C-alpha positions in Angstrom: 154.6 120.0 123.4 157.0 117.2 122.6 157.0 114.2 124.8 158.3 110.7 124.8 155.1 109.4 123.2 155.0 111.9 120.3 155.6 109.2 117.7 153.1 106.8 119.0 149.5 106.6 117.7 146.9 108.4 119.8 145.2 105.1 120.6 148.4 103.4 121.7 149.4 106.5 123.7 146.2 106.5 125.6 146.5 102.8 126.4 150.1 103.2 127.5 149.2 106.1 129.8 146.4 104.1 131.4 148.6 101.1 131.9 151.5 103.1 133.4 149.5 105.4 135.6 146.3 103.5 136.5 144.5 106.8 136.0 142.3 108.4 133.4 143.9 110.7 130.8 142.0 113.8 132.2 141.8 113.8 136.0 138.9 115.5 137.6 139.5 119.1 138.6 140.1 119.6 142.3 140.7 122.9 144.2 144.0 121.5 145.6 145.1 119.6 142.5 148.6 120.4 141.3 150.2 119.0 138.2 154.0 119.1 137.9 155.0 118.9 134.2 158.2 118.5 132.3 160.0 117.0 135.3 162.8 114.5 135.6 161.6 112.1 138.3 164.6 110.8 140.4 163.2 107.5 141.6 165.5 106.8 144.5 164.4 103.2 145.2 164.3 102.1 141.5 167.5 104.1 140.8 166.1 105.4 137.6 165.4 108.9 136.2 162.3 109.2 133.9 160.7 112.3 132.4 157.1 112.8 133.0 154.3 114.6 134.9 153.2 114.1 138.5 149.7 114.8 139.8 149.2 115.8 143.4 145.9 115.8 145.2 145.1 116.2 148.9 148.7 116.2 149.8 149.6 112.9 148.1 150.8 111.7 144.8 147.7 110.8 142.9 149.3 109.6 139.6 152.3 109.8 137.4 152.0 110.4 133.6 154.4 109.9 130.8 152.7 113.0 129.2 150.6 115.7 130.8 146.9 114.8 130.7 144.8 116.8 128.3 142.4 119.6 129.6 143.7 119.5 133.2 142.0 122.4 135.0 144.0 122.6 138.3 147.2 124.4 139.0 150.1 123.5 136.7 153.8 124.0 137.4 156.1 123.6 134.4 159.5 122.5 135.8 161.4 122.7 132.5 163.1 119.4 132.9 164.3 120.0 136.4 165.0 117.1 138.8 162.4 116.0 141.4 163.5 114.1 144.6 161.6 113.2 147.7 161.8 115.7 150.6 164.8 115.4 152.8 164.4 114.1 156.4 167.0 114.8 159.1 166.8 111.9 161.5 168.7 113.6 164.4 168.3 117.2 165.4 167.7 119.4 168.4 165.5 122.0 166.9 166.1 124.9 169.3 168.4 126.6 166.9 172.1 126.9 166.2 175.3 127.4 168.2 178.9 128.4 167.3 182.1 129.0 169.3 182.5 132.5 170.6 179.1 133.6 169.2 175.6 134.6 170.4 173.4 131.5 169.9 170.7 131.5 167.4 167.8 130.4 169.7 165.0 130.4 167.2 162.9 127.6 168.8 161.3 124.5 167.3 158.4 126.3 165.4 160.7 128.8 163.7 163.3 126.1 162.8 160.5 123.9 161.3 159.6 126.8 159.0 163.2 127.8 158.3 164.4 124.4 157.2 161.8 124.1 154.5 163.9 126.6 152.6 166.7 124.0 152.5 164.4 121.2 151.3 164.1 119.6 154.7 160.5 118.6 154.8 160.7 116.6 158.0 163.0 116.1 161.0 163.3 114.0 164.2 164.0 116.0 167.3 165.9 113.7 169.7 165.5 115.7 173.0 164.5 119.1 174.0 161.8 120.6 176.2 159.3 117.7 176.4 156.0 119.7 176.6 157.3 122.3 174.2 158.0 119.5 171.6 154.6 118.0 172.2 153.0 121.4 171.6 155.1 122.2 168.5 154.4 118.9 166.9 150.7 119.1 167.6 150.5 122.7 166.2 152.4 121.7 163.1 150.3 118.7 162.4 147.1 120.8 163.0 148.3 123.3 160.5 148.6 126.2 163.0 151.9 127.0 161.2 153.4 125.9 157.9 156.6 124.1 158.7 158.5 120.8 158.2 157.0 117.7 159.7 158.0 117.4 163.3 158.8 113.9 164.7 160.3 113.5 168.1 161.4 111.3 171.0 160.0 114.1 173.1 162.4 113.2 175.9 165.6 111.4 176.6 165.8 108.3 178.8 169.0 108.4 180.8 170.5 107.8 184.3 170.3 110.4 187.1 172.9 113.0 186.3 173.5 111.2 183.0 173.8 112.8 179.5 170.8 115.0 178.7 170.5 116.2 182.3 173.2 118.8 182.0 171.2 121.2 179.8 168.8 122.4 182.5 165.8 120.7 180.8 163.7 118.2 182.5 164.3 114.7 181.2 163.4 111.2 182.3 165.8 109.4 184.5 165.9 105.9 185.9 168.3 103.6 187.8 166.5 100.2 187.6 164.7 98.1 185.0 161.5 98.7 187.0 161.8 102.4 186.8 162.7 102.2 183.1 159.5 100.3 182.4 157.4 102.9 184.3 159.1 105.7 182.4 158.5 104.2 179.0 154.9 103.5 179.7 154.4 107.0 181.0 156.2 108.6 178.0 154.3 106.4 175.5 151.1 108.2 176.6 152.4 111.3 174.8 152.9 109.2 171.6 156.7 109.7 170.9 157.6 108.9 167.4 160.7 107.1 168.7 162.3 106.4 172.1 165.8 107.9 172.7 168.0 106.1 175.1 171.4 107.2 176.4 173.6 104.2 177.1 177.3 105.0 177.6 178.9 103.3 180.6 182.3 104.2 179.1 181.6 107.9 179.7 182.5 110.0 182.7 178.8 110.9 183.2 176.6 108.3 184.9 174.8 105.8 182.6 172.0 103.3 182.9 173.3 99.7 183.2 172.7 97.0 180.6 169.7 95.5 182.4 167.9 98.8 182.6 168.8 99.4 178.9 167.3 96.0 178.0 164.1 96.8 179.9 163.7 100.1 178.0 164.2 98.3 174.6 161.8 95.4 175.4 159.1 97.7 176.9 159.3 99.9 173.8 159.0 96.9 171.5 155.9 95.8 173.3 154.4 99.2 172.8 155.5 99.2 169.1 157.9 102.1 169.4 161.4 102.0 167.9 164.5 102.8 170.0 167.4 105.0 169.0 170.4 104.7 171.3 173.0 107.4 171.9 176.3 105.7 172.5 180.1 106.2 172.2 182.0 102.9 171.9 181.9 99.7 169.8 181.4 97.7 173.0 178.2 99.8 173.6 177.2 98.9 170.1 177.6 95.2 170.9 175.4 95.7 174.0 172.8 97.5 171.9 172.8 94.5 169.5 172.4 92.1 172.4 169.4 93.9 173.8 167.8 94.3 170.4 167.7 98.1 170.0 166.4 99.3 166.7 169.1 101.9 165.9 172.1 103.7 167.3 173.2 107.2 166.7 176.8 108.5 166.5 179.8 106.6 165.2 182.6 105.7 167.5 186.0 107.2 166.7 188.1 104.1 167.2 188.6 101.5 164.5 185.6 99.2 164.1 186.4 95.7 165.3 186.6 92.9 162.7 183.3 91.3 162.0 181.1 93.8 163.9 179.8 95.5 160.8 178.5 92.2 159.5 176.8 91.5 162.8 175.1 94.9 162.7 173.9 94.2 159.2 172.7 90.7 160.0 170.7 92.1 163.0 169.2 94.7 160.7 170.2 97.4 163.2 170.0 100.9 161.7 172.8 103.4 162.1 172.4 107.2 162.2 176.1 108.1 162.2 175.8 111.9 162.4 179.0 112.4 160.5 178.5 116.2 160.3 178.6 116.7 164.1 181.7 114.6 164.3 183.6 116.0 161.3 182.2 119.2 159.9 183.6 121.5 162.6 186.9 120.8 160.9 185.6 121.9 157.6 183.8 125.0 159.0 187.1 126.2 160.4 189.6 125.1 157.7 187.7 124.8 154.4 186.5 128.3 153.5 184.2 127.1 150.7 182.0 125.4 153.3 181.2 128.4 155.5 180.8 130.5 152.3 178.0 128.3 151.0 175.0 130.4 149.9 172.7 127.9 151.5 174.5 127.9 154.8 174.6 131.7 154.8 170.8 131.8 154.4 170.1 129.3 157.2 171.5 131.0 160.3 172.4 134.4 161.7 175.5 136.4 160.8 176.7 136.0 164.4 176.9 132.2 164.1 178.8 132.4 160.8 181.2 135.0 162.4 181.8 132.7 165.3 183.4 130.1 163.1 185.7 132.7 161.6 186.6 134.6 164.7 190.1 135.3 166.0 189.1 133.7 169.3 188.0 130.5 167.6 191.2 130.2 165.5 193.3 131.0 168.6 191.7 128.1 170.4 191.6 125.5 167.6 193.7 126.9 164.7 196.5 124.4 165.2 194.3 121.3 165.3 193.5 120.7 161.6 196.0 117.8 161.2 194.8 116.1 164.3 191.1 116.5 163.5 191.6 115.4 159.9 193.1 112.2 161.2 190.2 111.6 163.6 187.7 112.4 160.8 189.3 110.0 158.5 188.9 107.2 161.0 185.2 107.9 161.4 184.9 107.9 157.6 186.7 104.5 157.5 184.3 103.2 160.1 181.3 104.3 158.1 182.8 102.8 155.0 183.0 99.4 156.7 179.3 99.7 157.7 178.3 100.7 154.2 180.3 97.8 152.7 178.6 95.3 155.0 175.2 96.5 153.8 174.1 98.2 157.1 171.1 100.5 156.7 172.4 104.0 157.2 170.1 107.1 157.7 170.9 110.7 157.5 171.0 112.6 160.8 173.1 115.6 161.7 172.7 116.3 165.4 172.0 119.9 164.4 172.1 122.3 167.3 175.7 121.4 168.1 178.9 123.0 166.9 179.7 122.2 163.3 176.1 121.9 162.2 173.5 124.3 160.8 169.8 123.5 160.9 168.6 122.6 157.4 171.9 123.0 155.7 173.8 120.2 157.4 171.7 117.3 156.0 173.2 118.2 152.6 176.7 117.9 154.2 175.7 114.6 155.7 174.7 113.2 152.3 178.0 114.4 150.9 180.0 112.7 153.6 178.1 109.4 153.0 179.4 109.4 149.4 182.9 110.0 150.7 182.5 106.8 152.8 181.6 104.7 149.7 177.9 105.2 149.2 176.7 105.8 145.7 174.7 109.0 145.1 171.6 106.9 144.9 172.3 105.3 148.3 173.0 108.7 149.9 169.8 110.1 148.6 167.8 107.1 149.9 169.4 107.5 153.3 168.0 111.0 153.6 164.6 110.4 151.9 162.9 107.0 151.3 164.8 105.0 154.0 164.3 107.7 156.6 160.6 107.8 155.7 160.4 104.0 156.0 161.9 104.1 159.5 159.3 106.6 160.6 156.5 104.6 159.0 155.7 107.1 156.3 155.8 106.8 152.5 158.4 109.3 151.3 158.9 107.8 147.9 157.7 109.1 144.5 155.1 106.4 144.0 151.3 106.9 143.8 149.9 107.3 147.3 153.1 108.7 148.8 153.1 112.0 150.6 153.7 114.9 148.2 156.8 116.4 149.8 159.5 117.1 147.2 162.6 119.1 146.4 163.0 120.3 142.9 166.6 120.8 141.9 168.2 122.8 139.1 170.8 120.1 138.5 171.0 116.3 138.8 172.0 115.0 142.2 173.1 111.8 140.5 175.7 113.6 138.5 176.9 115.5 141.6 175.5 114.9 145.1 176.2 118.5 146.0 173.5 119.5 143.5 171.0 118.8 146.3 171.9 122.4 147.4 170.8 123.8 144.0 167.1 124.1 145.1 164.6 125.6 142.6 161.5 124.9 144.6 160.1 122.9 147.6 156.7 121.2 147.9 155.5 120.2 151.3 152.5 117.9 151.7 151.2 119.0 148.3 151.7 122.8 148.8 154.3 124.8 147.0 156.5 126.5 149.6 157.1 130.2 149.4 160.7 129.7 150.2 161.5 133.4 150.8 158.5 133.8 153.1 159.1 130.6 155.1 162.7 131.6 155.6 161.6 135.0 156.8 159.1 133.4 159.2 162.0 131.3 160.6 163.9 134.3 162.0 
């Protein structure tokens, strides 16, 4: 087998491998050891691609080799020079299923969605509001291995005003009207160990909203408990307020032009943005760009009824004359994101899947594409959906030794074309090769 060290002497090769990998040439056999050979490692943080072999043990990356170690006795997977990227993480979903206009909803439930999205290379997601106890149970069962699905992270609930956003869905949520009530609710929710705290703050909206003092109390109490806050908001003034109270991140991107200098303030404060471009802009493409709804990956990820809903006569009768208007609105949001990117703001990939214009598992690929349309390089867009999202959640989702072994193996380079993230050859989740067909079947 030819490798990059073919022309080196055997002694020099062994020395080089030891120095590069900090591992012996022949790792000890292990029942769960997996060696990926002939793979092009897309190192998102270093922005390099190198050919080599990756050893996985106990769900983590044990070592990387420039050449496969001799006499390895575990499972070997020859990837024939395919591309390896970290698993994708969707930082904003509602994992009950999918909806479409004039269509029967695809109410799969969190457990089935967690299994289904593995097919699309999504190895983790953050659910930002659903049935609180249901999310607690699903997360616990997934982490205990009761079912084999994408890693579930969640805010578990939504902190909002009485009759505010999140209360309209018929699900119990946590409401508050004063800073004192806010502190009590955060302390109570913290006992269930949410991965993040979701706050609704939108005094500009028709629905009731918590006031700024209550907002500040939520953020400060969450900080004291070591939990990051993600704020749902609608306007740039609300972003300014979020900056002032010290929120960790905000989700959604306002549709009006970003005020001069605000992007720099967001960057300087190190506030993270989860813009959810797909939920804001992809309904336009679902309706008016036939190549999007025809995607093989999209078609696999939901029911025929959902797909038909976007193509129905009723839908086009209602919205068929709005393409020009919507394209203009979408262009403004893209310009706003471009300003944030140019200022160096940390942007993470989140889709708000569960709403119109999104499909669980598929839409994170669309989100990445829209990032590049707003000025991100392909490297930056990949980082937003992999390593940076992992860092926000406190997990190592890189391709370095010690990181979790959750990968997507692609048939083409995502650096050459970001849409190649959809050309999935295989998925590995926590060190286990995913049976993609079976996990997709389990998700329906």
